[in-house]
PALOKE-724983 format. One record per residue (C-alpha): residue number from 1; residue in three letters; z, x, y. Coordinates in Angstrom, 3 decimals. Example, Ala and Ser with C-alpha at 12.3 -4.5 7.8 and 13.67 -1.06 7.14 Angstrom:
<recs>
<rec nr="1" rest="ALA" up="7.800" east="12.300" north="-4.500"/>
<rec nr="2" rest="SER" up="7.140" east="13.670" north="-1.060"/>
</recs>
This chain:
<recs>
<rec nr="1" rest="MET" up="-0.543" east="9.396" north="-36.777"/>
<rec nr="2" rest="ASN" up="-3.010" east="12.029" north="-35.592"/>
<rec nr="3" rest="ILE" up="-6.565" east="11.179" north="-34.651"/>
<rec nr="4" rest="TYR" up="-9.201" east="13.896" north="-34.539"/>
<rec nr="5" rest="ILE" up="-12.400" east="14.427" north="-32.654"/>
<rec nr="6" rest="ASP" up="-15.348" east="15.340" north="-34.874"/>
<rec nr="7" rest="ILE" up="-18.164" east="17.361" north="-33.322"/>
<rec nr="8" rest="TYR" up="-21.675" east="17.436" north="-34.721"/>
<rec nr="9" rest="ASP" up="-23.295" east="20.831" north="-34.198"/>
<rec nr="10" rest="LEU" up="-27.030" east="20.320" north="-33.662"/>
<rec nr="11" rest="SER" up="-27.834" east="24.002" north="-34.230"/>
<rec nr="12" rest="CYS" up="-26.516" east="24.066" north="-37.811"/>
<rec nr="13" rest="GLY" up="-26.631" east="20.346" north="-38.665"/>
<rec nr="14" rest="SER" up="-22.996" east="19.960" north="-39.660"/>
<rec nr="15" rest="TRP" up="-19.765" east="18.268" north="-38.574"/>
<rec nr="16" rest="LYS" up="-16.592" east="20.111" north="-37.658"/>
<rec nr="17" rest="ILE" up="-13.077" east="19.263" north="-36.513"/>
<rec nr="18" rest="PRO" up="-11.913" east="21.761" north="-33.879"/>
<rec nr="19" rest="PRO" up="-8.287" east="22.876" north="-34.419"/>
<rec nr="20" rest="ASP" up="-7.146" east="21.759" north="-30.928"/>
<rec nr="21" rest="ALA" up="-8.914" east="18.396" north="-30.972"/>
<rec nr="22" rest="ALA" up="-6.136" east="16.146" north="-32.293"/>
<rec nr="23" rest="PHE" up="-3.986" east="13.666" north="-30.418"/>
<rec nr="24" rest="HIS" up="-1.168" east="11.341" north="-31.397"/>
<rec nr="25" rest="SER" up="-2.472" east="7.766" north="-31.389"/>
<rec nr="26" rest="ASN" up="1.038" east="6.318" north="-31.185"/>
<rec nr="27" rest="VAL" up="1.620" east="8.195" north="-27.906"/>
<rec nr="28" rest="ILE" up="-1.750" east="7.888" north="-26.190"/>
<rec nr="29" rest="GLU" up="-3.303" east="4.458" north="-25.645"/>
<rec nr="30" rest="TYR" up="-6.958" east="4.901" north="-24.764"/>
<rec nr="31" rest="THR" up="-8.897" east="2.131" north="-23.044"/>
<rec nr="32" rest="LYS" up="-12.592" east="1.375" north="-23.350"/>
<rec nr="33" rest="ALA" up="-13.121" east="3.128" north="-20.008"/>
<rec nr="34" rest="SER" up="-14.705" east="6.479" north="-20.773"/>
<rec nr="35" rest="LEU" up="-17.411" east="8.627" north="-19.280"/>
<rec nr="36" rest="THR" up="-19.272" east="11.832" north="-20.035"/>
<rec nr="37" rest="LEU" up="-19.764" east="14.056" north="-17.018"/>
<rec nr="38" rest="LYS" up="-20.914" east="17.683" north="-16.788"/>
<rec nr="39" rest="GLY" up="-20.784" east="17.965" north="-20.578"/>
<rec nr="40" rest="ASN" up="-17.163" east="16.789" north="-20.887"/>
<rec nr="41" rest="THR" up="-15.855" east="13.365" north="-21.874"/>
<rec nr="42" rest="TYR" up="-13.125" east="11.680" north="-19.829"/>
<rec nr="43" rest="TRP" up="-11.028" east="8.740" north="-21.061"/>
<rec nr="44" rest="HIS" up="-8.721" east="6.474" north="-19.109"/>
<rec nr="45" rest="VAL" up="-5.326" east="6.450" north="-20.827"/>
<rec nr="46" rest="GLU" up="-2.884" east="3.608" north="-20.131"/>
<rec nr="47" rest="SER" up="0.210" east="5.319" north="-21.561"/>
<rec nr="48" rest="GLY" up="3.001" east="5.958" north="-19.065"/>
<rec nr="49" rest="ASP" up="1.687" east="5.914" north="-15.506"/>
<rec nr="50" rest="GLY" up="-1.888" east="6.301" north="-16.747"/>
<rec nr="51" rest="PHE" up="-4.099" east="9.362" north="-16.509"/>
<rec nr="52" rest="LEU" up="-7.496" east="10.767" north="-17.420"/>
<rec nr="53" rest="HIS" up="-7.808" east="12.784" north="-20.602"/>
<rec nr="54" rest="CYS" up="-10.707" east="15.204" north="-20.866"/>
<rec nr="55" rest="PHE" up="-12.251" east="16.690" north="-23.967"/>
<rec nr="56" rest="ASP" up="-13.805" east="20.033" north="-23.042"/>
<rec nr="57" rest="PHE" up="-16.734" east="20.579" north="-25.412"/>
<rec nr="58" rest="THR" up="-17.141" east="24.234" north="-24.370"/>
<rec nr="59" rest="ARG" up="-13.607" east="25.155" north="-25.451"/>
<rec nr="60" rest="GLU" up="-13.496" east="22.351" north="-28.052"/>
<rec nr="61" rest="ARG" up="-10.086" east="21.082" north="-26.997"/>
<rec nr="62" rest="PHE" up="-8.356" east="18.474" north="-24.862"/>
<rec nr="63" rest="GLY" up="-7.343" east="19.498" north="-21.369"/>
<rec nr="64" rest="PRO" up="-4.098" east="18.561" north="-19.618"/>
<rec nr="65" rest="HIS" up="-3.448" east="15.041" north="-18.370"/>
<rec nr="66" rest="LEU" up="-5.372" east="14.565" north="-15.115"/>
<rec nr="67" rest="PRO" up="-3.821" east="12.313" north="-12.448"/>
<rec nr="68" rest="LEU" up="-5.531" east="9.119" north="-11.351"/>
<rec nr="69" rest="PRO" up="-5.766" east="8.187" north="-7.644"/>
<rec nr="70" rest="SER" up="-2.497" east="7.227" north="-5.991"/>
<rec nr="71" rest="ASP" up="-3.420" east="3.495" north="-5.746"/>
<rec nr="72" rest="ILE" up="-3.146" east="3.041" north="-9.521"/>
<rec nr="73" rest="ASN" up="-0.463" east="0.777" north="-10.894"/>
<rec nr="74" rest="HIS" up="-0.082" east="-1.309" north="-14.031"/>
<rec nr="75" rest="ARG" up="-1.440" east="-4.417" north="-12.298"/>
<rec nr="76" rest="CYS" up="-4.820" east="-2.759" north="-11.762"/>
<rec nr="77" rest="SER" up="-7.940" east="-2.994" north="-13.869"/>
<rec nr="78" rest="LEU" up="-9.889" east="0.239" north="-13.922"/>
<rec nr="79" rest="SER" up="-13.556" east="1.100" north="-14.504"/>
<rec nr="80" rest="LEU" up="-15.175" east="4.541" north="-14.558"/>
<rec nr="81" rest="SER" up="-18.605" east="5.584" north="-13.336"/>
<rec nr="82" rest="SER" up="-20.333" east="8.716" north="-12.129"/>
<rec nr="83" rest="VAL" up="-22.119" east="9.645" north="-8.936"/>
<rec nr="84" rest="LYS" up="-25.340" east="11.553" north="-9.642"/>
<rec nr="85" rest="GLU" up="-23.806" east="13.264" north="-12.708"/>
<rec nr="86" rest="GLU" up="-21.713" east="15.352" north="-10.303"/>
<rec nr="87" rest="LYS" up="-18.642" east="13.265" north="-9.512"/>
<rec nr="88" rest="LEU" up="-16.454" east="10.793" north="-11.333"/>
<rec nr="89" rest="ALA" up="-15.737" east="7.455" north="-9.636"/>
<rec nr="90" rest="VAL" up="-12.950" east="4.956" north="-10.307"/>
<rec nr="91" rest="LEU" up="-13.072" east="1.285" north="-9.339"/>
<rec nr="92" rest="LEU" up="-9.635" east="-0.334" north="-9.168"/>
<rec nr="93" rest="GLU" up="-9.080" east="-4.075" north="-9.093"/>
<rec nr="94" rest="GLN" up="-5.761" east="-5.699" north="-8.407"/>
<rec nr="95" rest="THR" up="-5.890" east="-9.409" north="-9.151"/>
<rec nr="96" rest="LEU" up="-2.244" east="-10.417" north="-8.809"/>
<rec nr="97" rest="GLY" up="-1.419" east="-11.790" north="-5.374"/>
<rec nr="98" rest="GLU" up="-4.137" east="-10.836" north="-2.928"/>
<rec nr="99" rest="PHE" up="-7.293" east="-9.563" north="-4.567"/>
<rec nr="100" rest="GLU" up="-7.898" east="-5.911" north="-3.717"/>
<rec nr="101" rest="ILE" up="-10.653" east="-3.553" north="-4.714"/>
<rec nr="102" rest="ALA" up="-10.661" east="0.207" north="-4.163"/>
<rec nr="103" rest="VAL" up="-13.152" east="2.879" north="-5.128"/>
<rec nr="104" rest="TRP" up="-12.196" east="6.546" north="-5.381"/>
<rec nr="105" rest="VAL" up="-14.559" east="9.499" north="-5.953"/>
<rec nr="106" rest="THR" up="-13.663" east="12.995" north="-7.111"/>
<rec nr="107" rest="ASN" up="-13.967" east="15.903" north="-4.699"/>
<rec nr="108" rest="LYS" up="-13.740" east="18.239" north="-7.670"/>
<rec nr="109" rest="ILE" up="-13.373" east="17.608" north="-11.388"/>
<rec nr="110" rest="GLU" up="-12.936" east="20.108" north="-14.192"/>
<rec nr="111" rest="PRO" up="-11.339" east="19.741" north="-17.644"/>
<rec nr="112" rest="ASP" up="-8.028" east="20.950" north="-16.195"/>
<rec nr="113" rest="TYR" up="-8.190" east="19.868" north="-12.523"/>
<rec nr="114" rest="VAL" up="-9.125" east="16.826" north="-10.422"/>
<rec nr="115" rest="SER" up="-8.894" east="15.921" north="-6.731"/>
<rec nr="116" rest="TRP" up="-9.770" east="12.503" north="-5.274"/>
<rec nr="117" rest="SER" up="-10.933" east="10.957" north="-2.002"/>
<rec nr="118" rest="LYS" up="-10.963" east="7.253" north="-1.210"/>
<rec nr="119" rest="PHE" up="-14.513" east="5.869" north="-0.971"/>
<rec nr="120" rest="PHE" up="-13.321" east="2.471" north="0.313"/>
<rec nr="121" rest="LYS" up="-10.661" east="-0.201" north="-0.102"/>
<rec nr="122" rest="PHE" up="-10.807" east="-3.918" north="0.718"/>
<rec nr="123" rest="GLU" up="-8.371" east="-6.783" north="0.511"/>
<rec nr="124" rest="ASN" up="-9.347" east="-10.448" north="0.200"/>
<rec nr="125" rest="LEU" up="-12.918" east="-9.687" north="-0.814"/>
<rec nr="126" rest="GLN" up="-14.562" east="-13.050" north="-1.473"/>
<rec nr="127" rest="LEU" up="-15.959" east="-12.910" north="-4.993"/>
<rec nr="128" rest="LYS" up="-16.612" east="-15.810" north="-7.346"/>
<rec nr="129" rest="CYS" up="-15.350" east="-14.641" north="-10.720"/>
<rec nr="130" rest="CYS" up="-12.223" east="-13.219" north="-12.271"/>
<rec nr="131" rest="TYR" up="-13.146" east="-9.801" north="-10.893"/>
<rec nr="132" rest="LEU" up="-13.209" east="-7.767" north="-14.065"/>
<rec nr="133" rest="PHE" up="-16.057" east="-5.344" north="-13.499"/>
<rec nr="134" rest="GLY" up="-17.097" east="-3.395" north="-16.554"/>
<rec nr="135" rest="ILE" up="-19.873" east="-1.386" north="-14.960"/>
<rec nr="136" rest="PHE" up="-20.445" east="-0.254" north="-11.395"/>
<rec nr="137" rest="LEU" up="-22.826" east="2.071" north="-9.599"/>
<rec nr="138" rest="ILE" up="-22.344" east="3.910" north="-6.304"/>
<rec nr="139" rest="GLU" up="-24.865" east="4.812" north="-3.628"/>
<rec nr="140" rest="GLU" up="-22.783" east="7.432" north="-1.839"/>
<rec nr="141" rest="GLU" up="-24.876" east="7.977" north="1.307"/>
<rec nr="142" rest="LYS" up="-25.079" east="4.237" north="2.102"/>
<rec nr="143" rest="LYS" up="-21.462" east="3.604" north="0.996"/>
<rec nr="144" rest="THR" up="-22.605" east="0.809" north="-1.299"/>
<rec nr="145" rest="VAL" up="-21.261" east="-0.300" north="-4.666"/>
<rec nr="146" rest="VAL" up="-23.127" east="-2.480" north="-7.145"/>
<rec nr="147" rest="ALA" up="-20.616" east="-4.038" north="-9.554"/>
<rec nr="148" rest="PHE" up="-21.489" east="-5.996" north="-12.677"/>
<rec nr="149" rest="ASP" up="-19.095" east="-8.769" north="-13.711"/>
<rec nr="150" rest="ASP" up="-18.021" east="-8.252" north="-17.307"/>
<rec nr="151" rest="PHE" up="-15.624" east="-11.129" north="-17.911"/>
<rec nr="152" rest="ASN" up="-15.697" east="-14.604" north="-19.407"/>
<rec nr="153" rest="ASN" up="-19.496" east="-14.768" north="-19.818"/>
<rec nr="154" rest="TRP" up="-20.163" east="-14.696" north="-16.079"/>
<rec nr="155" rest="TYR" up="-23.369" east="-12.836" north="-15.353"/>
<rec nr="156" rest="ASN" up="-22.991" east="-11.949" north="-11.720"/>
<rec nr="157" rest="THR" up="-23.788" east="-8.816" north="-9.823"/>
<rec nr="158" rest="TYR" up="-22.072" east="-8.002" north="-6.548"/>
<rec nr="159" rest="ILE" up="-23.403" east="-5.674" north="-3.892"/>
<rec nr="160" rest="ILE" up="-20.528" east="-4.471" north="-1.718"/>
<rec nr="161" rest="ASP" up="-21.093" east="-2.666" north="1.574"/>
<rec nr="162" rest="GLY" up="-18.335" east="-0.083" north="1.885"/>
<rec nr="163" rest="GLU" up="-18.696" east="0.214" north="5.658"/>
<rec nr="164" rest="SER" up="-18.428" east="-3.464" north="6.612"/>
<rec nr="165" rest="GLY" up="-16.674" east="-4.904" north="3.577"/>
<rec nr="166" rest="HIS" up="-19.327" east="-7.577" north="3.209"/>
<rec nr="167" rest="SER" up="-20.411" east="-8.507" north="-0.272"/>
<rec nr="168" rest="ARG" up="-23.207" east="-10.578" north="-1.655"/>
<rec nr="169" rest="GLU" up="-23.672" east="-12.021" north="-5.086"/>
<rec nr="170" rest="VAL" up="-26.824" east="-11.809" north="-7.159"/>
<rec nr="171" rest="ASP" up="-26.898" east="-14.459" north="-9.878"/>
<rec nr="172" rest="SER" up="-28.345" east="-12.706" north="-12.907"/>
<rec nr="173" rest="THR" up="-28.462" east="-15.930" north="-14.953"/>
<rec nr="174" rest="LYS" up="-31.744" east="-16.572" north="-13.149"/>
<rec nr="175" rest="SER" up="-33.155" east="-13.441" north="-14.703"/>
<rec nr="176" rest="SER" up="-35.309" east="-13.710" north="-17.817"/>
<rec nr="177" rest="HIS" up="-32.795" east="-11.248" north="-19.324"/>
<rec nr="178" rest="PRO" up="-29.372" east="-12.517" north="-18.148"/>
<rec nr="179" rest="ARG" up="-27.354" east="-9.994" north="-20.149"/>
<rec nr="180" rest="LEU" up="-29.362" east="-7.047" north="-18.867"/>
<rec nr="181" rest="TYR" up="-26.315" east="-5.666" north="-17.034"/>
<rec nr="182" rest="ASN" up="-24.933" east="-4.519" north="-20.378"/>
<rec nr="183" rest="ILE" up="-27.521" east="-1.763" north="-20.508"/>
<rec nr="184" rest="VAL" up="-27.259" east="-0.603" north="-16.905"/>
<rec nr="185" rest="SER" up="-26.746" east="3.138" north="-16.762"/>
<rec nr="186" rest="ASN" up="-25.916" east="5.626" north="-14.046"/>
<rec nr="187" rest="TYR" up="-28.081" east="8.304" north="-15.668"/>
<rec nr="188" rest="VAL" up="-30.027" east="10.513" north="-13.245"/>
<rec nr="189" rest="PRO" up="-33.150" east="11.972" north="-14.885"/>
<rec nr="190" rest="SER" up="-33.642" east="15.715" north="-14.705"/>
<rec nr="191" rest="SER" up="-36.193" east="18.214" north="-15.898"/>
<rec nr="192" rest="VAL" up="-33.715" east="19.886" north="-18.257"/>
<rec nr="193" rest="GLN" up="-35.208" east="20.111" north="-21.724"/>
<rec nr="194" rest="ILE" up="-32.976" east="19.124" north="-24.641"/>
</recs>
């Protein structure tokens, strides 16, 4: 079964299906992890060894399968984020055996090329929940990650120092808006007019 990407053209007010924008849904298993960066959309695909799949809106087609960082295996949970709308970041969690967390950031990312560098990796990080982060933000200069727990109705936020490996928990149930983390965004405002 083929699935198509529909594109809405704002200049003419109509929908179109580009000829090279189909994929086989029985071959590619997309996850909910996706991200738009530099005008392209990247999806995490679990099929096979896993990869990123990019839709290039300029050429209106899918690019080749882009490799994930070398730490990826089928026992990992994966979340995507961006760093200042310039780089893609991947947070990996391995929960079987010793709990490990690793964050990788792209050196370069294009629809047909990606290279990665490890931001940090920790084993035995002491966190309270089941460790399934749905959203995370990176402060690259301070090597800090803010991760929002997205599992089993826990509402915790963790601030992880990438230099020391120390983490602290912020209990967001004490907030007047405990589910506020669901609308956290890594958007960086700019003066570009739409």
